[in-house]
Residue, then its C-alpha position, 0 to 999 in steps of 0.5 A: m500500500r502506498k503512503i502519503t509522505n511527510l518526511c520533513i517531520a520525521v527528519l526533524t524528530f530525528f534531530m530532536l532525539s540526536c541533539s538533545n543530550g549534548e551542547q555541541a560547540r560546532l556544527r560538524i560535531m552535531l552532524d557527526q552525532i546525528n550520523a552515528d545513528c544513520p542509516a535510519n528508516y522511517a515507516d518504510c517510506a524512506t531511509l535517512e542515509g546521513m548528513s554531510y557538510d558541503k564546505g564549498h557551498n557552506t551547506v548542510l545536506v540531509n540525504f534521504t533514499l525514498n522507497e518507491d514501492v510505498a511512496e512517490i517522488v512525484a507526490l513529494r514534489k507537490t509538497t515542497e512549500y509545505q515541507k519547507k514551512l514545516m522544516a522552518s517551524f520545527l527548527r525554531n521550536d524543537v531544535p533551536e540549538f541546531l538552528e542557532q549553530i547553522v546560523k552561526a556558521e552562516s550555512a544553508l540547509t538542504l534536504i535531498y530525497k532521492a528515489d531508489q528506483s527511478g533515481d529522481s530527486v527532490a531538494i528542499s532548501l532553507w538559505p542563510d538569510e531565511l535561517k537567520e530571520l527564522l532564529e530572530a522571529e518572535e514566537d507565535e502563540n498559535d504555532s502548534r496549531h499552524r504546524l498541524e495545518l501545514i502537516v494536513g496541507a502537505a497531505n492534501a497537496q499530494c491528492p488525488a493519490v492512489i493508495e492501492d487498487g480501488l482506493i484513492m485518497t481525494g483530500a485532507r482537512l483540519n477542522d476544530s477537533y479532527i483531521s479528516f481524510f477523504y477517500t473514494y472506493d470502488s465497491d468491486d474491490y472494497e466491500l464496505t458494508d455495515a457488517v464489516m465496518p466494526i472490523l475495519e474500524e478496529t484495524t484502522r484504530q490499531n494501525l493509527r496507534e502504531e503509526l503515531t507512536q513510532p519515533a518518527s511520528s512523535a512530533q505529530l502525535q504531540l501536536m495532535k494531543e496539544n490541540g485536542i485532535g482526533v482523526k476521521y476517515v471518510y470513504a465515499p463509494s464510486a457507485e451510487d448504490c453504496k453508502t459513505q462510511i466514516i471511521t472516527i477516532t476521537p481526540e480522547e482516544v488519540a490522547g491515550f496513544 
């Protein structure tokens, strides 16, 4: 099954885990510490191969290999602006010591995603002036909610997306209390009757718990808990003789993950 890809959150969570125990004086020492835990796999979507410093261009490079069996480089390319904004927000709020060191070095930061089969790549960069402005910016009281909006926006930007045969994700939206994911299903491939829905609901609940409690998703889970957010999956049939089915995981349930 293909997945909606949001690797920016994963790599920044990795920064948090790797940099939290030290007060490194230099940028390259920080990179060495992070590289000690590489390669690192994220939900089978991609592998963080490591980080390097391009001295000639004074740029920190973060290198990913994307697994095209479960994620599409074309879909990721649609989300570059969202990923860039997310990267900026997490750098400022969650790894400020890393951001400060990059600014001191007057370096740029570039995330490079390379597809494992086609060899295609996507690069997302923050330049020295953007990083400095980010470091000096005042904290936004609603930044936590804003980051969730960016996460959902990145997912929505990849739609429509074929998840598997007969199932297409058509959109994603954040309202007051829920992230809603919208799908269209082919009734010839999916039998979403009232009789099977309890089983599907339980499977979906278990899968969501497993996904959100992975280390790479810890930042997203924390944002959802802070903002009291649950998840809804809305399955609309392609045929008129079938009914729309909705699976709801409440904010209270997510808070218990």
